[in-house]
N, C-alpha and C positions, 0 to 999 in steps of 0.2 A: 266695347263691342263684346258680345258674348262669345266665348271661345267655342261654343257649339254651333255657332251660326254657319250656315253652309254658304260658301262664297264660290264664285266661279273656279278660282285656283284650286280650292279644296276639292270641288267636284270634279275637275279635270284630273287632279292627282289620284283620287279615288277610283276614277274610271281607268286610268293607265295601270295602277296597281292592281285592280281587279282583273283587268285583261291579261297582264303579265302573269298573275297567279292561275287564271284559267289555262293559258297557254302552256305554262309550267307542268300543270296537272296532266294535260292532254299529252305533252311531250314525254312525260314519265309514265305514261299508259294508265295512270289512276282513274281515267274515266272509262276503263274497261272492267266491269265487274268481275269477269272471269280472271283477269290478272290478280286482282285485289284478293279474290277468294283463294286462288293458288298461293299468294303471299300469306294469307291467314292460316292455311294448311302446311305452312313451312316447307312448301315446294319451290318457291320463287323468293330469293332474298334480295333481288333487285330494288324493291320498294323499301327495303330497310334502309338502304343508302339514301334514298330520297327523303325518307321521313327523318331520318337522323340528321341529314344535312338541313332540313327546314327548321327542325326543332333548335339546332345548334345557332343557326342564323337569327331565329326569333329570340333566343336567349340573349345572344350578344347585343341585338338591338334593344331589348327591354332593360337590360343592365348596364350597356355601354352608352347608349345615346343620353340618358340624363347626366352621365358624368362628363361626356365629351361636349355637350351642347347646353348652352343657357336655357333655351326654350326650343320647342319644335319649329321647324322650318316655316310652316304657315301660320304661327303665332300661337297663343295659349300658354299652357304650361304642362309638363309631363305629370301625369297622375299615377298613383298607385293604388291597387285595389287588394287588400288583404285576402288570401284564399281562406275560405271557410269550408269545413266538411260538416255535412248534416246527413241524415237519413235520406233526405231527397236527393242530395248530391249522388250518394252511393247508388241509389235506386235508378236514378236518371242515367248514371254511367252505364250501369249493367244493361238497362234497356237499350241505350244507344249501342253498346258493344253487340248485343244480340242481333240487333237490327242490321248493324253493319256486316256481321258475320254471315247473316242469312242472305242478305242482298248483295253484298260486296260494293255498296254505295254508301258514301256519307255526304253531307249537304253540299260541300264545295265542289267535289268531283261530279256529283249529279248535276249541278247547274252547268258545269263546264261540259259535260257529256251532250247536253241539249245543243251546245255550239258545234259538236261534231256530227250532229244529224240523228243521234240515238233517241228516238222518239218513245222506245220502250221504257226509257228511264223515267216517264211521267209517272209510272206506277210507284216507284220509289219515292219520288218527290211528293207524290199524294200522301204517302205514309209519313213522311218527314213533316209536312204541314200539318197533318191530323195530330202527330204526336206533340209538336210544338203548341198547337191550339189546345190540346188537353192538358199540357203543362201550365200553360197561361191561365186556363180556366180553374185549375186546382191549387195553384200557388197563391199563398196568402202573404201580404206584405206586413 
């Protein structure tokens, strides 16, 4: 069986993980652009704890799980992807950072903000979709 095949257990785990992620973003107030902008202006350090904790847990999972477990819980194998830097990576990061700084929104919290009833966030999501589309159309494999 192909490890990328979507099964009901994988879909259920994905749904639960995504819901938990969205709830965490909402609980941490990362779905409120004014809070994020305040953080980016070094006025509110609360989000630093949230982001630091999330980065630490992700590092622990990516580095620890392959050492502690023989294979992922739902089958397949642990894969690594080497990080590569290019001009496109740097430019994309800069554009993402500027967009995040201007709007106070990045993709995960933008989607989670819809769940809180923030319809104005659709403008930011439209920009995210257009940026992803432009990147997809201009990237050569």
